[in-house]
N, C-alpha and C positions, 0 to 999 in steps of 0.2 A: 139346696141340695150337696144332698152329702153322700158318698160310697164305702162300701166297707173295704177295707186294703186287708189283705190278708200278706203275714209276714213270719217265715219261716228259713231255720238256720240250715245252709248245704254243706256236704258232707264234710269239704275244702273250708268250712268256714265262714265263709260271705255268709250276706245274709239276703236273700231274695223277698221282695212286697209285691203283693198285685192286686190291680184293683178288678175281680170277676167283671162286673159289669162293661167296663172296658175291658176288648179283647185287644190283646197285645199292651198293656201297660205291665210290664213287669222289667224291675227294678233290683241293684244288685248294689251292696254299700257293705263299708266294714264291719258294720255295729247294725243294731236292726231300727235305729232313729235315723239314719243314714239313709238307710233304704226307703223307709215311709216317707224322706224329704225326696229320694229322687223320682219314686212313684207316683207321690204326690206333684210334683214338677211334671212330668210326663203326661200322667191322666187331663193336667191342664189345657197342654201340648195340642193332646187327644180332642180334647173339644173343641178349645179354638179353632183347627182344625175343622170339624165337622160342622160348626155353624159359619164359618167362611165359603164354605161350599153346598153349605144349605142340605149336608147331611141328619139324620138322622141322631138325636141327643136322649141317653137314657137319660130319663128324670132319676134315678138315683135309688 
């Protein structure tokens, strides 16, 4: 399973990463790499929560 990660730099210099297939998965970082790592960790937590609670999981 793989998901697309979108990364962009905000006006204040922070980086924002998002997994569009998982609503609500937005994470900031001081660099693009840090933002990606943060959103990957968040994405895993969201997927685990959905599995534990019998919710639908996107296939990626």
